[in-house]
N, C-alpha and C positions, 0 to 999 in steps of 0.2 A: 299467432292464431292457433288454437287447438281445435281439432275436429274430433268429436267423440260421439258415440251413440248413447242416447238416453232411452231407457226402457220404459214403456208405458203398458201397464197391465190393463186388460179390458174391464176388469171390475176389482174393487178393493177386497181385502180380506186375507184370512189365514192361508188360503190356497197358494198365495204368492210367497210364503215364507222361505221355502227352500231355494227358489230362484233368486230371491232378494239376497239371501245370505251368500250364495255362490258369487253373485255379482259384486258384492262388497269385498269378498276375499280377492277376486281378480283385480278390482279397482285399487285396493290397498297395495297389492303387489306391484301393479303397473306403475303407480305413482308414488310409491314409498310412504304411504300414510300408515302411521304406526298405531293410531288409537281408533277404537270403535266403541260406541256407546249403544247398548242394546236394551230396549225396554222389555220387561217381562213381568206379567202379572202372576202367573202360577209357577214359572220356572221352565216351562216346556220350551219356549223360544230360546231362553238362555242356554238350555242344554243342547239344543240343535246348533246354536252358534258356537258353543264350546267345542262340540264334536268336529265341526268344520274348521275352526280357527286354531285348534290346539297345536298343529304342526306348522304354524305360520308365525310371522313376526308381529302379528296384530296383538296389541295390548288391549284386552277386552274389559270393559266395565259394564256390569249389569245394573240397571236401574229398575227396581221393583216399585210396585204401588203400595203394597201392604204386606208386612212380614207374616201376618196371620193367614194370608192366602197363598203365599209363596211356599212351594214344597220344601219341607225341612230336609228331605233326602237330597234334593238337587242343590239346595243351599250349602249343605255340608260338602257335597262333591265339588262344587265350584270353589268354595273357600279352601278346601283341602288341596286343590290344584293351583292355588295362587291367584284365582280370579277375584277381582274386587267387586263386591256386591254392596249396593246401598239402596236406600228407599227414599223416594223423592221428598217425602215429608220431613226428612232429616236434613235437607239442604236449605239454607236460608235465602231462597230466591223468591222473586215475585213475578207473576205472569198475568198481567191485567186481562180481564175478561174481553175487552175490545181487541187486544192483540190476538188472543186465542181465536176469537171469532173471525178475524181477518185471515189468519193462517189456515183456518178450516176451509176457506174458499179454495185452497189448493189441496185439501183433503185432511182427514183426521190424522193420518200418519205424518203429514207434513207439519201439522201443528205440534205433534209429539216430538218429532225430530228436532225442531227448533228449540223446544223446551229442553231437550237433552243437550243441545249446544250451550245453553245457559248453565245447566248443571255441570257440564264439563269444565267450564271456567272456574267454578267453585272448587271442584274436586282436584283439578290440576292447576291451581293458582300459579300464575307466572308462565305457564306453558301456552304460548299463543299459536302453536302449530295447528294445522288443519286436523280435524277429526271427522270420521264418518259417523253420523248420527242417524239412527234408524227410528222408524215409527210404524204404527200399525193402526188398522181399523178393527176394533173390538178384540180380536185374537191374532196372534202372529205378527209378522211385519210385512209391509207392502211398500214402504217408502225408505229410500236411502239418499242422504244428502251429504255433501262435503261442506263442512261448516268451519269458519273461523270463530271459535267460541268467544263469548263475552258474558260477563255477569249482567244480571238484570238492571243494575244501576248504571251500566254502561252499554245498554242494549243497542244503542245506535252504532256501536262498533262490531256487533255480531254481523257476520256476512254469510249468506248462503252462497257458496262459491260454485257449486255444481250440483246438478240433479243426476243421480245415478239411475234411480227408478222411482216410479210413483204410479198409482192408478190413474187412468185417463178419466174415469168417472169417479165421483166422490161418494156416491150413494150406493150401498150394497144392494 
């Protein structure tokens, strides 16, 4: 049996980003998790994660929504420092509407983190080690899950193993 603290934010949103990223770094160090998948629309969250994780053993992957919205300066900085950046539309996965709706009952960030768990399986094919996948509500990150990744066609093999943090309420 493992006894661990789960962090619940009183409300969702960007205000939880720094705390979530610090928890992820601590959790990864404590449990030897080497991969973290960070969603970032504009690049701001990715930059914060990079600044916090750069002296750690965490292999960070940034998953953006749209290359036209993502800051070109931050993109260049991340790639120049060896950080993998991809955009979700470039990954050949499916995430049916009913599944998205079901995971949104745990919060928008929860839905996004599970999505990154599928993306992780495509990007690191053959690596079935646990990954920390983050998600957020509108901006920033407020949810962190430890996930055993799986591709969408093998979704029944994806496991949400641990909840590190999430908002207690799902509406802002």
